[in-house]
C-alpha positions as CSV (number, residue, x, y, z in Angstrom):
1,M,118.8,62.6,39.3
2,D,119.0,65.6,41.5
3,M,118.3,64.7,45.1
4,L,118.3,68.4,46.0
5,G,120.4,67.9,49.1
6,G,123.7,69.7,49.7
7,E,126.3,68.6,52.2
8,V,124.9,69.6,55.6
9,K,126.2,69.2,59.2
10,F,123.1,69.9,61.1
11,V,119.6,68.6,60.2
12,P,116.4,69.5,62.0
13,K,114.9,66.5,63.8
14,Q,111.6,67.0,61.9
15,A,113.3,66.8,58.4
16,L,112.5,63.7,56.4
17,S,115.4,61.6,55.1
18,P,116.0,62.5,51.4
19,T,115.7,59.0,49.8
20,P,114.9,58.3,46.2
21,Q,111.6,56.9,47.3
22,L,110.7,60.0,49.2
23,Y,111.9,62.1,46.2
24,D,109.5,60.2,44.0
25,E,106.7,60.9,46.4
26,L,107.6,64.6,46.5
27,V,107.6,65.0,42.7
28,S,104.6,62.7,42.3
29,D,103.7,62.5,38.6
30,C,105.5,65.7,37.8
31,M,108.7,64.2,36.2
32,E,106.8,61.7,34.2
33,N,104.3,64.3,33.0
34,L,107.1,66.6,32.1
35,A,108.8,63.9,30.0
36,K,105.5,62.9,28.4
37,M,104.8,66.5,27.5
38,S,108.3,67.0,26.1
39,L,108.0,63.9,24.0
40,T,104.9,65.2,22.3
41,H,107.2,67.4,20.3
42,V,108.9,64.3,18.8
43,A,106.6,63.5,15.9
44,S,107.8,60.0,15.3
45,L,110.2,57.2,16.5
46,P,111.9,54.9,14.1
47,D,111.6,51.2,14.8
48,G,114.8,50.3,16.7
49,A,115.4,53.7,18.1
50,L,118.1,53.7,20.9
51,F,117.6,56.2,23.7
52,N,119.9,57.5,26.4
53,D,117.8,58.6,29.4
54,N,120.5,60.9,30.8
55,G,120.2,61.5,34.5
56,C,117.5,58.8,34.5
57,G,116.8,58.8,38.3
58,T,114.2,56.3,39.1
59,G,112.8,56.1,35.6
60,A,110.3,58.9,34.9
61,G,111.8,59.7,31.5
62,S,112.1,56.1,30.5
63,A,108.4,55.4,31.5
64,A,107.4,58.3,29.2
65,I,109.6,56.9,26.4
66,V,108.0,53.4,26.8
67,A,104.5,55.0,26.7
68,K,105.4,57.0,23.5
69,A,106.8,53.9,21.8
70,S,103.7,51.9,22.6
71,E,101.5,54.7,21.2
72,L,103.5,54.7,18.0
73,S,103.9,50.9,17.9
74,A,107.7,51.3,17.8
75,N,110.3,49.1,19.3
76,V,112.8,51.1,21.2
77,S,115.7,50.4,23.6
78,I,116.8,52.6,26.5
79,M,120.1,53.0,28.3
80,G,119.5,54.8,31.6
81,T,122.4,56.6,33.2
82,D,122.7,58.3,36.6
83,I,125.2,58.8,39.4
84,N,122.8,57.9,42.2
85,D,123.1,54.1,42.9
86,E,120.0,54.0,45.1
87,A,117.9,55.6,42.3
88,L,119.4,53.1,39.8
89,K,118.2,50.2,42.0
90,V,114.7,51.6,41.8
91,Y,115.1,52.1,38.1
92,R,116.2,48.5,37.4
93,Q,113.3,47.2,39.5
94,R,110.8,49.4,37.7
95,A,112.2,48.3,34.3
96,A,111.9,44.7,35.2
97,D,108.4,45.1,36.5
98,G,107.3,47.0,33.4
99,N,109.2,44.6,31.0
100,W,111.0,47.6,29.5
101,S,113.8,47.0,27.0
102,A,116.1,49.0,29.2
103,E,119.4,48.8,31.1
104,A,120.8,51.2,33.7
105,S,124.4,52.2,34.4
106,H,126.2,54.3,36.9
107,M,127.6,57.1,34.7
108,D,128.3,60.8,35.0
109,S,126.3,63.0,32.6
110,N,129.4,65.2,32.2
111,A,131.5,62.3,31.0
112,L,129.5,59.5,29.4
113,C,131.4,56.2,28.6
114,F,129.6,55.6,25.3
115,P,131.3,55.8,22.0
116,D,130.6,58.7,19.6
117,C,127.4,58.5,17.5
118,T,125.7,55.9,19.7
119,F,122.1,57.1,20.2
120,T,119.3,58.1,17.9
121,H,117.7,60.0,20.8
122,I,118.7,61.4,24.2
123,I,116.4,62.8,26.8
124,G,117.6,65.0,29.7
125,N,114.5,65.3,31.8
126,A,114.8,68.0,34.5
127,L,118.5,67.5,34.2
128,I,120.3,70.4,32.6
129,F,119.7,72.9,35.4
130,V,121.0,70.8,38.2
131,V,124.4,69.9,36.9
132,P,127.7,71.8,37.0
133,N,128.8,74.5,34.5
134,D,125.1,75.2,33.6
135,G,125.0,72.0,31.8
136,V,127.3,72.9,29.0
137,D,129.5,69.8,29.5
138,V,126.4,67.6,29.6
139,M,125.2,69.1,26.3
140,K,128.6,68.5,24.7
141,E,128.3,64.8,25.7
142,M,124.8,64.6,24.3
143,Y,126.0,66.0,21.0
144,R,129.0,63.7,20.9
145,T,127.0,60.5,21.6
146,L,124.1,61.3,19.3
147,K,124.2,59.8,15.8
148,P,124.0,62.3,12.8
149,S,120.4,63.6,12.7
150,G,119.9,62.3,16.2
151,V,117.5,64.2,18.5
152,A,118.0,65.5,22.0
153,I,115.0,66.4,24.2
154,I,115.9,68.8,27.0
155,N,113.7,70.8,29.3
156,S,113.9,73.4,32.1
157,W,111.3,75.1,34.2
158,A,109.9,78.4,33.1
159,Y,107.6,78.6,36.2
160,V,107.9,76.5,39.4
161,P,105.1,77.1,41.9
162,N,106.9,75.9,44.9
163,I,109.9,78.3,44.7
164,S,108.1,81.4,46.0
165,P,106.6,79.4,49.0
166,L,110.1,78.2,49.8
167,E,111.6,81.7,49.7
168,A,108.7,83.0,51.8
169,A,109.3,80.3,54.5
170,A,113.0,81.1,54.6
171,K,112.4,84.8,54.9
172,A,109.8,84.2,57.7
173,T,112.0,82.0,59.8
174,R,115.6,83.0,59.1
175,P,117.8,86.1,59.7
176,V,117.8,88.8,57.0
177,G,120.6,88.1,54.5
178,T,120.5,84.3,54.8
179,P,120.8,82.8,51.3
180,L,117.5,81.5,49.9
181,P,116.9,77.9,48.9
182,R,117.5,77.1,45.2
183,A,118.9,80.6,44.5
184,G,119.9,81.1,40.9
185,V,117.3,78.9,39.2
186,E,115.5,82.0,37.8
187,R,117.8,82.3,34.8
188,W,116.5,79.0,33.5
189,E,113.0,80.5,33.2
190,Q,114.0,82.0,29.9
191,G,113.9,79.8,26.8
192,D,116.8,81.8,25.4
193,F,119.1,80.8,28.2
194,L,118.3,77.2,27.6
195,R,119.0,77.7,23.9
196,S,122.4,79.3,24.7
197,I,123.5,76.3,26.7
198,I,122.4,73.8,24.0
199,E,124.2,75.8,21.3
200,Q,127.4,75.9,23.5
201,G,127.1,72.2,23.5
202,G,127.6,72.0,19.7
203,F,124.1,72.2,18.3
204,S,123.5,74.8,15.6
205,T,121.0,77.6,16.1
206,D,118.7,76.4,13.2
207,N,118.5,72.9,14.7
208,V,117.2,74.0,18.1
209,K,113.4,74.5,18.6
210,I,112.1,75.9,21.9
211,T,108.5,75.8,23.0
212,K,106.6,76.1,26.3
213,G,104.0,73.8,27.9
214,D,102.1,73.4,31.1
215,V,102.7,70.4,33.4
216,Q,100.0,69.6,36.0
217,I,100.9,67.6,39.1
218,T,98.9,66.0,41.8
219,T,100.6,66.1,45.2
220,S,100.1,64.1,48.3
221,E,98.2,65.6,51.2
222,I,99.2,69.3,51.6
223,N,100.8,69.0,55.0
224,R,102.8,66.0,53.9
225,Y,103.8,67.8,50.7
226,A,104.9,71.0,52.5
227,T,107.0,68.8,54.9
228,M,108.7,66.9,52.1
229,L,109.3,70.1,50.2
230,W,111.0,71.9,53.1
231,S,112.9,68.7,54.1
232,F,114.4,68.4,50.6
233,M,115.0,72.0,49.8
234,G,115.3,73.9,53.1
235,G,118.9,72.9,53.6
236,T,120.1,73.5,50.0
237,T,121.5,77.0,50.7
238,A,125.2,77.8,50.9
239,V,125.0,77.7,54.7
240,G,122.8,74.6,54.9
241,W,120.3,74.2,57.8
242,L,120.3,76.6,60.7
243,R,119.8,75.3,64.3
244,T,116.9,77.7,64.6
245,D,115.2,75.9,61.7
246,E,114.3,73.2,64.2
247,E,112.4,75.5,66.5
248,N,110.9,77.4,63.5
249,W,109.9,74.2,61.7
250,D,106.1,74.5,62.1
251,K,106.1,78.2,61.1
252,A,108.0,77.3,57.9
253,I,105.6,74.5,57.0
254,E,102.6,76.7,57.6
255,T,104.1,79.5,55.5
256,I,104.7,77.1,52.6
257,K,101.1,75.9,52.8
258,Q,99.6,79.4,52.7
259,E,101.9,80.6,49.9
260,L,101.2,77.5,47.8
261,K,97.5,78.5,47.8
262,K,98.4,81.8,46.1
263,T,100.2,80.2,43.2
264,D,98.9,80.3,39.6
265,G,97.0,77.1,38.9
266,Y,96.5,75.9,42.5
267,K,93.6,73.6,43.0
268,E,92.3,71.7,46.0
269,L,91.4,68.1,45.3
270,G,89.7,65.4,47.4
271,G,91.4,63.9,50.4
272,G,93.5,67.0,51.1
273,K,95.5,66.6,47.9
274,I,96.3,69.6,45.7
275,S,97.1,70.2,42.0
276,L,99.9,72.5,41.0
277,K,100.8,74.0,37.7
278,F,104.4,74.1,36.4
279,V,105.4,75.6,33.1
280,A,108.4,74.1,31.2
281,N,110.7,75.2,28.4
282,I,111.0,72.3,25.9
283,A,113.9,72.1,23.6
284,I,114.2,69.7,20.6
285,A,117.8,69.8,19.3
286,T,118.9,67.9,16.2
287,K,122.5,67.0,15.5
């Protein structure tokens, strides 16, 4: 799970605390919709399939797996792994409440503790682009722990509607030359870059299929959404938060709101909520 927060010394008083619960509110149904859409490219699940939900966070990927298994009347088991203990607490409670056949363990995606050839399937939902070394080490671990003919489901964002509003807010409120939030994510927009990382992990070219798909999300009320977005991502630059961010907070939030309205797929819903369109690269890699 990527909590989107770097190490920061100063935090504006208006910034919301980046808890797993607030992260779930920020991403809303995005992560689960992304996982569900990714799993539509898996035609079948054998009865008794064993999944690793790698970087499971609070359980969006596992919820999609459970829904897919129910749809196909397949019995599956899930091992969720993550390095965020607070997220794992939420995952375990969600698994218990939903009666999932799932366990959760504290484990680094770059160094899984499972034996070779353990899983029939591995999903890395919104994972590969937030880990070190562009995810190459993660892909090597996925390849190692998959059974022969096992399937890895990996995704990255081809279009993220909230990046340009974040950049606009930073440019409107910070000195020229200040690093922008989430800089460097643009290389993941290309399916070929995602493919190259998967192949460096050990998967052969012929066994990697890449497609694109839209993911719609429904946010909370727009003021709340803009505040959560800036709280989580505004301080993720190399220099962290600036002290002037506190006095410029309202201007940043208003800029984000106005720029969101210009994004492709933006829709206003009832109660002040909005719908945003993301586009994902979906990779299905077979060992």
